[in-house]
C-alpha positions as a Markdown table, in Angstrom:
| # | Residue | x | y | z |
|---|---|---|---|---|
| 1 | Met | 13.3 | -20.3 | 13.4 |
| 2 | Thr | 10.0 | -22.2 | 13.2 |
| 3 | Arg | 9.0 | -23.1 | 9.7 |
| 4 | Phe | 5.4 | -24.2 | 8.9 |
| 5 | His | 3.0 | -24.7 | 6.0 |
| 6 | Leu | 0.4 | -22.1 | 5.5 |
| 7 | His | -2.5 | -22.7 | 3.1 |
| 8 | Leu | -4.3 | -19.5 | 1.8 |
| 9 | Val | -7.7 | -20.5 | 0.2 |
| 10 | Ser | -9.8 | -18.0 | -1.7 |
| 11 | Asp | -12.7 | -18.0 | -4.0 |
| 12 | Ser | -11.2 | -14.9 | -5.8 |
| 13 | Thr | -7.7 | -13.6 | -6.4 |
| 14 | Gly | -6.5 | -14.3 | -2.9 |
| 15 | Asp | -5.3 | -10.7 | -2.3 |
| 16 | Thr | -7.5 | -10.4 | 0.9 |
| 17 | Val | -6.4 | -13.6 | 2.6 |
| 18 | His | -2.8 | -12.9 | 1.5 |
| 19 | Ser | -2.8 | -9.4 | 3.0 |
| 20 | Val | -4.3 | -10.6 | 6.3 |
| 21 | Ala | -1.8 | -13.4 | 6.5 |
| 22 | Arg | 1.1 | -11.0 | 6.0 |
| 23 | Ala | -0.2 | -8.6 | 8.5 |
| 24 | Cys | -0.4 | -11.3 | 11.1 |
| 25 | Leu | 2.9 | -13.1 | 10.3 |
| 26 | Val | 5.0 | -10.0 | 11.0 |
| 27 | Gln | 4.0 | -10.4 | 14.7 |
| 28 | Phe | 5.9 | -13.7 | 14.8 |
| 29 | Glu | 9.5 | -12.8 | 14.0 |
| 30 | Asn | 10.9 | -16.3 | 14.7 |
| 31 | Ser | 8.5 | -18.0 | 12.4 |
| 32 | Glu | 8.6 | -18.5 | 8.7 |
| 33 | Ala | 5.6 | -19.6 | 6.7 |
| 34 | Ile | 5.8 | -21.8 | 3.6 |
| 35 | Glu | 2.9 | -20.4 | 1.7 |
| 36 | His | 0.6 | -22.4 | -0.6 |
| 37 | Ile | -1.8 | -20.3 | -2.5 |
| 38 | Trp | -5.2 | -21.8 | -3.5 |
| 39 | Ser | -7.1 | -19.1 | -5.5 |
| 40 | Met | -10.4 | -19.1 | -7.5 |
| 41 | Val | -11.7 | -22.0 | -5.5 |
| 42 | Arg | -15.3 | -22.1 | -6.6 |
| 43 | Thr | -16.3 | -25.8 | -7.0 |
| 44 | Lys | -16.4 | -28.9 | -4.8 |
| 45 | Val | -13.8 | -30.5 | -7.0 |
| 46 | Gln | -11.4 | -27.6 | -6.3 |
| 47 | Val | -12.1 | -27.8 | -2.6 |
| 48 | Asp | -11.1 | -31.6 | -2.7 |
| 49 | Arg | -7.8 | -30.6 | -4.4 |
| 50 | Val | -7.1 | -28.1 | -1.6 |
| 51 | Ile | -7.8 | -30.7 | 1.1 |
| 52 | Ser | -5.4 | -33.1 | -0.7 |
| 53 | Gly | -2.8 | -30.5 | -0.8 |
| 54 | Val | -3.2 | -29.8 | 2.9 |
| 55 | Gly | -3.0 | -33.5 | 3.6 |
| 56 | Ala | 0.3 | -33.6 | 1.7 |
| 57 | Asn | 1.7 | -30.5 | 3.6 |
| 58 | Pro | -0.2 | -30.3 | 6.9 |
| 59 | Gly | -0.4 | -26.7 | 8.3 |
| 60 | Val | -2.6 | -23.8 | 9.1 |
| 61 | Val | -5.5 | -23.0 | 6.7 |
| 62 | Leu | -6.8 | -19.5 | 6.2 |
| 63 | Tyr | -9.8 | -19.1 | 3.9 |
| 64 | Thr | -12.1 | -16.5 | 2.4 |
| 65 | Leu | -14.9 | -18.6 | 1.0 |
| 66 | Val | -18.3 | -16.9 | 1.1 |
| 67 | Asp | -20.2 | -19.9 | -0.3 |
| 68 | Glu | -21.5 | -22.1 | 2.5 |
| 69 | Thr | -21.4 | -25.2 | 0.2 |
| 70 | Leu | -17.7 | -24.7 | -0.2 |
| 71 | Arg | -16.9 | -23.7 | 3.4 |
| 72 | Thr | -18.4 | -26.7 | 4.9 |
| 73 | Pro | -16.5 | -29.4 | 3.1 |
| 74 | Leu | -13.3 | -27.5 | 3.5 |
| 75 | Val | -13.8 | -27.2 | 7.3 |
| 76 | Asp | -14.8 | -30.8 | 7.6 |
| 77 | Gly | -11.7 | -31.9 | 5.6 |
| 78 | Cys | -9.4 | -29.8 | 7.8 |
| 79 | Arg | -11.1 | -31.3 | 10.9 |
| 80 | Lys | -10.4 | -34.8 | 9.7 |
| 81 | Leu | -6.7 | -33.9 | 9.0 |
| 82 | Gln | -6.6 | -32.3 | 12.5 |
| 83 | Val | -5.3 | -28.9 | 11.1 |
| 84 | Pro | -6.8 | -25.5 | 12.0 |
| 85 | Ala | -9.1 | -23.9 | 9.4 |
| 86 | Ile | -9.5 | -20.2 | 10.2 |
| 87 | Pro | -12.2 | -18.0 | 8.5 |
| 88 | Val | -10.9 | -14.5 | 7.6 |
| 89 | Leu | -14.2 | -12.8 | 6.5 |
| 90 | Glu | -16.8 | -14.8 | 8.5 |
| 91 | Pro | -16.5 | -12.9 | 11.8 |
| 92 | Val | -16.8 | -9.6 | 10.0 |
| 93 | Ile | -19.6 | -10.6 | 7.7 |
| 94 | Gly | -21.5 | -12.2 | 10.6 |
| 95 | Ala | -21.2 | -9.0 | 12.8 |
| 96 | Leu | -22.4 | -6.9 | 9.8 |
| 97 | Ala | -25.3 | -9.2 | 9.2 |
| 98 | Ala | -26.4 | -9.0 | 12.8 |
| 99 | Tyr | -26.0 | -5.2 | 12.9 |
| 100 | Leu | -27.7 | -4.6 | 9.6 |
| 101 | Gly | -30.4 | -7.2 | 10.0 |
| 102 | Ser | -29.9 | -8.8 | 6.7 |
| 103 | Gln | -27.9 | -11.7 | 5.1 |
| 104 | Ala | -24.8 | -11.4 | 3.0 |
| 105 | Arg | -25.2 | -12.3 | -0.7 |
| 106 | Gly | -22.4 | -14.9 | -0.6 |
| 107 | Leu | -21.0 | -13.9 | -4.0 |
| 108 | Pro | -17.3 | -14.3 | -4.5 |
| 109 | Gly | -14.9 | -11.6 | -5.8 |
| 110 | Gln | -17.3 | -8.7 | -5.4 |
| 111 | Gln | -14.4 | -6.4 | -4.4 |
| 112 | His | -13.0 | -6.8 | -7.9 |
| 113 | Leu | -16.2 | -5.7 | -9.8 |
| 114 | Leu | -15.6 | -3.0 | -12.6 |
| 115 | Asn | -17.4 | -0.3 | -10.8 |
| 116 | Ser | -16.8 | 3.4 | -10.6 |
| 117 | Glu | -14.3 | 3.0 | -7.7 |
| 118 | Tyr | -12.3 | 0.6 | -9.9 |
| 119 | Phe | -12.0 | 3.0 | -12.8 |
| 120 | Gln | -11.2 | 5.8 | -10.3 |
| 121 | Arg | -8.2 | 3.8 | -9.2 |
| 122 | Ile | -7.1 | 3.1 | -12.7 |
| 123 | Asp | -7.3 | 6.9 | -13.5 |
| 124 | Ala | -5.4 | 7.7 | -10.5 |
| 125 | Met | -2.7 | 5.2 | -11.3 |
| 126 | Thr | -2.4 | 6.7 | -14.8 |
| 127 | Phe | -2.2 | 10.2 | -13.4 |
| 128 | Ala | 0.6 | 9.2 | -10.9 |
| 129 | Leu | 2.7 | 7.6 | -13.7 |
| 130 | Ser | 2.2 | 10.6 | -16.0 |
| 131 | His | 3.0 | 13.2 | -13.3 |
| 132 | Asp | 6.0 | 11.4 | -11.6 |
| 133 | Asp | 9.2 | 13.3 | -10.8 |
| 134 | Gly | 8.0 | 16.6 | -12.0 |
| 135 | Gln | 6.5 | 15.5 | -15.3 |
| 136 | Ser | 3.6 | 17.3 | -17.0 |
| 137 | Ala | 3.6 | 20.3 | -14.8 |
| 138 | Trp | 0.6 | 21.7 | -16.8 |
| 139 | Gly | -1.6 | 19.0 | -15.1 |
| 140 | Trp | -0.6 | 19.4 | -11.5 |
| 141 | Asn | -3.6 | 21.5 | -10.6 |
| 142 | Asp | -5.8 | 18.4 | -11.4 |
| 143 | Ala | -4.1 | 16.5 | -8.7 |
| 144 | Asp | -5.6 | 15.8 | -5.3 |
| 145 | Val | -2.2 | 15.8 | -3.7 |
| 146 | Val | 1.3 | 17.0 | -4.9 |
| 147 | Leu | 4.2 | 15.6 | -2.9 |
| 148 | Val | 7.5 | 17.7 | -2.8 |
| 149 | Gly | 10.9 | 16.6 | -1.5 |
| 150 | Val | 14.5 | 16.0 | -2.2 |
| 151 | Ser | 15.7 | 12.9 | -3.9 |
| 152 | Arg | 14.8 | 9.5 | -2.2 |
| 153 | Thr | 12.1 | 10.6 | 0.1 |
| 154 | Ser | 9.7 | 8.0 | -1.1 |
| 155 | Lys | 7.7 | 10.4 | -3.2 |
| 156 | Thr | 7.0 | 8.0 | -6.2 |
| 157 | Pro | 6.0 | 4.8 | -4.2 |
| 158 | Thr | 3.8 | 6.9 | -2.0 |
| 159 | Cys | 2.0 | 8.3 | -5.0 |
| 160 | Ile | 1.5 | 4.8 | -6.4 |
| 161 | Tyr | 0.1 | 3.7 | -3.0 |
| 162 | Leu | -2.2 | 6.7 | -3.0 |
| 163 | Ala | -3.3 | 5.9 | -6.6 |
| 164 | Asn | -4.5 | 2.5 | -5.3 |
| 165 | Arg | -6.8 | 4.3 | -3.0 |
| 166 | Gly | -8.1 | 6.4 | -5.9 |
| 167 | Ile | -6.1 | 9.6 | -5.0 |
| 168 | Lys | -4.5 | 11.5 | -7.9 |
| 169 | Ala | -1.0 | 12.3 | -6.7 |
| 170 | Ala | 1.9 | 14.0 | -8.5 |
| 171 | Asn | 5.4 | 14.5 | -7.1 |
| 172 | Val | 8.1 | 17.0 | -7.6 |
| 173 | Ala | 11.8 | 16.6 | -6.7 |
| 174 | Leu | 13.8 | 19.5 | -5.3 |
| 175 | Val | 17.1 | 19.6 | -6.9 |
| 176 | Pro | 20.1 | 21.3 | -5.3 |
| 177 | Gly | 21.2 | 24.4 | -7.2 |
| 178 | Ala | 17.9 | 24.6 | -9.2 |
| 179 | Asp | 14.8 | 26.7 | -8.5 |
| 180 | Pro | 11.6 | 24.7 | -8.0 |
| 181 | Pro | 9.2 | 24.8 | -11.0 |
| 182 | Pro | 7.1 | 28.0 | -10.9 |
| 183 | Glu | 4.0 | 25.9 | -11.6 |
| 184 | Leu | 4.4 | 24.6 | -8.0 |
| 185 | Phe | 3.7 | 28.0 | -6.5 |
| 186 | Val | 0.4 | 28.8 | -8.3 |
| 187 | Leu | -1.5 | 25.6 | -7.5 |
| 188 | Thr | -5.0 | 26.2 | -6.1 |
| 189 | Arg | -6.7 | 22.8 | -6.0 |
| 190 | Pro | -4.2 | 20.1 | -4.6 |
| 191 | Leu | -2.9 | 19.6 | -1.2 |
| 192 | Val | 0.9 | 20.2 | -1.4 |
| 193 | Val | 2.9 | 18.1 | 1.2 |
| 194 | Gly | 6.5 | 18.3 | 1.9 |
| 195 | Leu | 8.4 | 15.1 | 2.5 |
| 196 | Thr | 11.7 | 15.1 | 4.5 |
| 197 | Asn | 14.1 | 12.6 | 5.8 |
| 198 | Asp | 17.0 | 12.4 | 8.3 |
| 199 | Pro | 20.2 | 13.3 | 6.3 |
| 200 | Glu | 22.1 | 10.2 | 7.6 |
| 201 | Arg | 19.3 | 7.9 | 6.7 |
| 202 | Leu | 18.9 | 9.7 | 3.4 |
| 203 | Ile | 22.5 | 9.0 | 2.5 |
| 204 | Gln | 22.0 | 5.3 | 3.3 |
| 205 | Val | 19.0 | 5.1 | 1.0 |
| 206 | Arg | 20.9 | 6.9 | -1.7 |
| 207 | Arg | 23.9 | 4.7 | -1.4 |
| 208 | Asn | 21.7 | 1.6 | -1.8 |
| 209 | Arg | 20.2 | 3.1 | -4.8 |
| 210 | Leu | 23.6 | 3.8 | -6.4 |
| 211 | Val | 24.5 | 0.1 | -5.6 |
| 212 | Gln | 21.3 | -1.1 | -7.4 |
| 213 | Leu | 22.2 | 1.1 | -10.4 |
| 214 | Lys | 25.9 | -0.1 | -10.2 |
| 215 | Gln | 27.1 | 3.5 | -9.9 |
| 216 | Glu | 29.9 | 4.7 | -7.6 |
| 217 | Asp | 29.4 | 7.2 | -4.8 |
| 218 | His | 30.3 | 10.6 | -6.1 |
| 219 | Gly | 29.5 | 14.3 | -5.7 |
| 220 | Asp | 27.2 | 16.0 | -3.2 |
| 221 | Tyr | 24.5 | 13.3 | -3.6 |
| 222 | Val | 25.9 | 11.3 | -0.7 |
| 223 | Asp | 28.0 | 13.9 | 1.1 |
| 224 | Ile | 26.7 | 14.4 | 4.6 |
| 225 | Glu | 27.3 | 18.2 | 4.8 |
| 226 | Ala | 25.8 | 18.7 | 1.4 |
| 227 | Val | 22.8 | 16.6 | 2.1 |
| 228 | Arg | 22.2 | 18.4 | 5.4 |
| 229 | Val | 22.1 | 21.7 | 3.6 |
| 230 | Glu | 19.8 | 20.1 | 0.9 |
| 231 | Val | 17.3 | 18.9 | 3.6 |
| 232 | Ala | 17.5 | 22.2 | 5.5 |
| 233 | Asn | 16.7 | 24.2 | 2.3 |
| 234 | Ala | 13.8 | 21.9 | 1.6 |
| 235 | Arg | 12.4 | 22.4 | 5.1 |
| 236 | Arg | 12.8 | 26.2 | 4.7 |
| 237 | Leu | 10.8 | 26.1 | 1.6 |
| 238 | Phe | 8.1 | 24.1 | 3.2 |
| 239 | Thr | 7.9 | 26.5 | 6.1 |
| 240 | Glu | 7.8 | 29.6 | 3.7 |
| 241 | Arg | 5.0 | 28.1 | 1.8 |
| 242 | Asp | 3.2 | 26.9 | 4.9 |
| 243 | Trp | 3.0 | 23.3 | 3.5 |
| 244 | Pro | 2.4 | 20.4 | 5.9 |
| 245 | Val | 5.5 | 18.3 | 6.4 |
| 246 | Ile | 5.8 | 14.6 | 6.9 |
| 247 | Asp | 9.1 | 13.1 | 8.1 |
| 248 | Val | 9.4 | 9.7 | 6.4 |
| 249 | Thr | 12.6 | 8.7 | 8.3 |
| 250 | Arg | 10.9 | 6.0 | 10.4 |
| 251 | Arg | 7.7 | 5.5 | 8.3 |
| 252 | Ser | 6.8 | 2.8 | 5.9 |
| 253 | Ile | 5.2 | 3.7 | 2.5 |
| 254 | Glu | 1.8 | 2.8 | 4.0 |
| 255 | Glu | 2.4 | 5.0 | 7.0 |
| 256 | Thr | 3.4 | 8.0 | 5.0 |
| 257 | Ala | 0.3 | 7.5 | 2.7 |
| 258 | Ala | -2.0 | 7.2 | 5.8 |
| 259 | Ala | -0.5 | 10.6 | 7.0 |
| 260 | Val | -1.2 | 12.1 | 3.6 |
| 261 | Leu | -4.8 | 10.9 | 3.6 |
| 262 | Lys | -5.4 | 12.3 | 7.0 |
| 263 | Leu | -4.1 | 15.7 | 5.9 |
| 264 | Leu | -6.2 | 15.4 | 2.8 |
| 265 | Ala | -9.4 | 14.5 | 4.8 |
| 266 | Arg | -8.8 | 17.5 | 7.0 |
| 267 | Lys | -8.4 | 19.8 | 4.0 |
| 268 | Arg | -11.6 | 18.6 | 2.4 |
| 269 | Gly | -13.4 | 18.8 | 5.7 |
| 270 | Ile | -12.5 | 22.5 | 6.0 |
| 271 | Glu | -13.5 | 23.1 | 2.4 |
| 272 | Asp | -16.9 | 21.4 | 2.9 |
| 273 | Ala | -17.6 | 23.3 | 6.1 |
């Protein structure tokens, strides 16, 4: 295992550079980064502190500084320390500037402005929390998406992820021995998507959940035959209602959400036609 220092420098919250770093690091399974976060770097004095920190723990520097007067001393300082300084936004901004024939404004933190998109995400997050696990059935028709599935098919985290994209998502759990809520079958506006999982994988997830809750394995919740019937009944319902189905067995939350967004875009495209 190779361990190295990784300095993440940002003139805003650092979310962008951190996300890029994580996306890249997963490609190097035998390496472990010791992360140093330098956020809200907006003055020359703060840049000097960053350089001092890099000098104390030499390593790779990833930065998202849009102000040229801050980028230059950072790059010069890293060059003197003989450590790589890698711009995250510069190639993209440069390519866009060339294509659009205009210069970027160079204003930090613009992605966090309180614009309509920001408030749309907040509304979507509030909606997801208020309509989690079958709550507030009276409001389901206001959703963009309603996710349906048996317990532990990633319904809630997928809704939260979709909310961060401004999508209002509710979710409904299918409970063995109980009829689905009748409100589910009269929806006209939302896209209803069925989520399913491999029974054996589902049992593993459920057992891990029981361990977290310090509860013992019991009943049909983790019985393989009962779970197979539970999953089969859910699939039958999805087929009868002609709902699109996403198998989450080998999908991350992000991949499941991406599949939902693709289905939603297709539905909206048909509606707009």
